[in-house]
C-alpha positions as a Markdown table, in Angstrom:
| # | Residue | x | y | z |
|---|---|---|---|---|
| 1 | Met | -56.0 | 131.6 | -7.5 |
| 2 | Ala | -58.2 | 134.6 | -7.9 |
| 3 | Lys | -62.0 | 134.3 | -7.8 |
| 4 | Thr | -64.6 | 136.4 | -9.3 |
| 5 | Leu | -67.5 | 137.7 | -7.1 |
| 6 | Asn | -70.7 | 139.3 | -8.2 |
| 7 | Val | -72.2 | 141.8 | -5.9 |
| 8 | Arg | -75.4 | 144.0 | -6.2 |
| 9 | Ile | -74.9 | 147.7 | -5.2 |
| 10 | Ser | -77.2 | 150.6 | -5.1 |
| 11 | Asp | -77.2 | 153.1 | -8.0 |
| 12 | Asp | -75.8 | 155.7 | -5.7 |
| 13 | Ile | -72.8 | 153.6 | -4.7 |
| 14 | Glu | -72.2 | 152.5 | -8.3 |
| 15 | Gln | -72.1 | 156.2 | -9.4 |
| 16 | Arg | -69.8 | 157.1 | -6.7 |
| 17 | Leu | -67.5 | 154.2 | -7.5 |
| 18 | Glu | -67.7 | 155.1 | -11.2 |
| 19 | Asn | -66.8 | 158.8 | -10.5 |
| 20 | Leu | -63.8 | 157.8 | -8.3 |
| 21 | Ala | -62.6 | 155.3 | -11.0 |
| 22 | Glu | -62.8 | 158.0 | -13.7 |
| 23 | Lys | -61.0 | 160.6 | -11.7 |
| 24 | Thr | -58.1 | 158.4 | -10.7 |
| 25 | Lys | -57.9 | 156.3 | -13.9 |
| 26 | Arg | -58.2 | 153.1 | -12.0 |
| 27 | Pro | -60.7 | 150.3 | -12.4 |
| 28 | Lys | -63.6 | 150.0 | -10.0 |
| 29 | Ser | -62.5 | 146.5 | -9.1 |
| 30 | Phe | -59.3 | 148.1 | -7.8 |
| 31 | Tyr | -61.2 | 150.0 | -5.1 |
| 32 | Ile | -63.6 | 147.2 | -4.2 |
| 33 | Lys | -60.7 | 144.9 | -3.7 |
| 34 | Asp | -58.8 | 147.5 | -1.6 |
| 35 | Met | -61.8 | 148.1 | 0.6 |
| 36 | Leu | -62.4 | 144.4 | 1.2 |
| 37 | Glu | -58.7 | 144.0 | 2.1 |
| 38 | Lys | -58.8 | 146.9 | 4.5 |
| 39 | Tyr | -62.1 | 146.2 | 6.3 |
| 40 | Leu | -62.5 | 142.4 | 6.3 |
| 41 | Asp | -60.2 | 142.1 | 9.4 |
| 42 | Glu | -62.3 | 144.6 | 11.2 |
| 43 | Tyr | -65.6 | 142.7 | 10.4 |
| 44 | Glu | -64.0 | 139.4 | 11.5 |
| 45 | Asp | -62.9 | 140.9 | 14.7 |
| 46 | Ala | -66.3 | 142.4 | 15.4 |
| 47 | Tyr | -68.0 | 139.0 | 14.8 |
| 48 | Leu | -65.4 | 137.2 | 17.0 |
| 49 | Ala | -66.1 | 139.7 | 19.8 |
| 50 | Leu | -69.9 | 139.2 | 19.5 |
| 51 | Glu | -69.4 | 135.4 | 19.6 |
| 52 | Arg | -67.3 | 135.7 | 22.8 |
| 53 | Ile | -69.9 | 138.1 | 24.4 |
| 54 | Ser | -72.7 | 135.6 | 23.7 |
| 55 | Glu | -70.9 | 132.7 | 25.4 |
| 56 | Lys | -72.9 | 131.5 | 28.4 |
| 57 | Asn | -69.9 | 131.0 | 30.7 |
| 58 | Ala | -68.1 | 134.1 | 29.7 |
| 59 | Lys | -66.4 | 136.1 | 32.5 |
| 60 | Tyr | -66.3 | 139.9 | 32.3 |
| 61 | Tyr | -63.9 | 142.2 | 34.0 |
| 62 | Thr | -64.0 | 145.9 | 34.7 |
| 63 | Ser | -61.1 | 148.0 | 33.7 |
| 64 | Lys | -60.1 | 148.3 | 37.3 |
| 65 | Glu | -60.1 | 144.5 | 37.7 |
| 66 | Val | -58.0 | 144.2 | 34.6 |
| 67 | Lys | -55.5 | 146.8 | 35.9 |
| 68 | Lys | -55.3 | 144.9 | 39.2 |
| 69 | Leu | -54.8 | 141.5 | 37.4 |
| 70 | Leu | -52.0 | 143.0 | 35.2 |
| 71 | Glu | -50.6 | 144.9 | 38.2 |
| 72 | Leu | -50.7 | 148.2 | 36.4 |
């Protein structure tokens, strides 16, 4: 089921989005949905990495150590 989301954006972003929509004859919502689908994975990955870095017992390896462990 699709959901509706209200978002506040700056006047500049709105104008750029409006211009893009007019030039391409697509609705603004098309581009917003497309951007969310493309970049949401990247944001999730970044926050997962931050969570792992913040773990107290995390073990860190140098690239040299990783190569040795992987026998590269």
